[in-house]
C-alpha angles and dihedrals in degrees: 000000000000120000132184114248113223135192126226090262090058092254122139120246105178134286135292128207113226122205111255091210089064105026099029105053117124108249119237117199092210092058093046090049092051093051094046092050091048090052096048093046091055092046091061115108118233114274114246117229123233121223113252129204095280093049100051114107099230133115119280093208116123104252102199143026118280093231137013098038097104091236139089119285116262133176101201143338095264091082113121094240091068128080105256093022127127123281116257112235089344126181117283125220111271136173116207113216129157130186127213131177114260091231091056091048091051092048093049091054090049090050093049090051090046093048091057092044096050095043092052093246095118121097124184118202129191095231142323098246116147124190096220104010092230125148091227090056093048094046090055093050095046092051090068094051094061100227097171125218095326137008138189116212117202120194132182128270095316130030121248102253095211095048092047092052091047096047096045090090095049109091094192093057127074126185131201140156121254093258090064097053109132139165099247097054092044095050096044093058122075096220131032118208120194129183122219087254091053092051090051092048094048093049091047088050092061097035094048 
């Protein structure tokens, strides 16, 4: 698959040949769904447990008479109806972990990249160099690229410092290195922007 390489000012700077085994795979919704579910499950923080009646540090002594007090009968102050009492049917400590075969994970990433390439939502740029590293300068350059409502920009091994500084104030733009490329972030953005270095790293990631 041959794609035009653009610069940040929407100029053309040649072509690049994308590997069809990575960018030409037919997307399958079931595979993408499995990978996204796996990612979101593993992102969940552990659930904190609440102390129930038997775990509250309060006296177990019966605090009132069984009859004749004019109030309801209670055994101790650890009952859930009292302030400071135990939580009735409270949440228990849980750790959310999900496993997924490495081949399925790799296939899901290929399908996510292919989905963007086949739908015309993939843009390849030569580099992310900015003369001044200013947000105003970057915004004017991105407007000519037609990124849509949101865009994910993936660079090579290291992020371009000037671009990262300029894009930090743009809420519709996210930036990450090639090693962090994942299905969830790719699919939730309208446009995917790859640098030449990112394409090389992604192809080396699957071929290595």
